[in-house]
N, C-alpha and C positions, 0 to 999 in steps of 0.2 A: 504494499500500500503506499504512496505515495505524501501521504496526510498524516502526520501526527498533531492533534488536539495540545492547548498548551496550557499550562496548570490547572483550572479546575473544568476544563470540557472533556466533554465526551462525543463520541464521531457513535451515530447508532443505524440501523441500518432497518426499516420496516420490516416488521412479518407481517404476510399476505393475510387479510382474512377470511375468514369461512364465506365459501359460493352460498351453502344455503342456512335456512333458519332452523332452528330445534323439530320444526313441525315438517322439515322436507323442502318446501318453497326456497325457485332456486332466486338469487339476491342479482337484479341485473348492473352491468358496472354503470348507472346512471344514476341507481340509489345507493351505493356503496358509500360509505365516509373512509376515511384515512383510517388507517388502524393507528393507534395507541399504545402501540406495544410493537417491541423490537430486540435487535442482539446489539449487542456492544461490538465495535469493530476496532476501537482503538481508544483510550483515554489517555489524557494528560498525566503530570506528576503530579497534580494538588495542588489546593490553593496552600499560601502561607499566610500566616498569621501575621502581628504588628511585628513580633517581634524577630520574625525572616524565619522562624519553625515551619516545618512542611509539616501542611494536613493530609494524609493519605486518604484517599480516594476510597470512597465503598462499594465502588464496580469496578470488575477487570472484565477486559476481552473475552468474548463469549457468554457473559449473564445475559440472561432473557430481562426486559424491565420492560415496565407502566410507565407512560408519558402521559404527560396532560395534551388535551387537543389541541392545542394552541403552541405548544412548547417547540420550542428550537429553531434552525433556518435551514432551510434545504439548499445542500450542495449537491455539485455535479463532481467526483472525483471516479477516474478512469470510464466513464460514461456510465459510471453507479449513481442511482440518485440517491444521498445518506444525509442524514437529519447530521447537525451541532447544535449542541444544547449543553448548559451545564451541569452537574452534578445536580444542582440542588432543583432542576427540574423535573428530577427521575421522581417516579411518587414510589415506587418498591422494586425489589426483585423478584421475579417469578420464579418460584423452585419447582422442582417434578417432587411430587406424592410421596410416587413409588419409591425414587431416589433418595431421598428424606428417610423415609422410614428401614431402609433396606439400611442406611448410616447408620 
């Protein structure tokens, strides 16, 4: 990847939403909303306190996250549309319930 976010910024790839509803109805492209779920592609090193001490990032590349509907700025890197946002725009990390039970 030719792009590395700085400070407390995160590069995110949107995860495509389901094509069908729970009842089995197919959702047309015109009615779909942009997904607010994504995968972290790259992270900056973290924010700094006034004292200069580094605050580590709570997310890492590969994490599946949930973010606000209007979060981030859309950019194109190597022909792929991605989002760049501050770590504070991330609402949470999605964990696989099955994997969590096994651990």
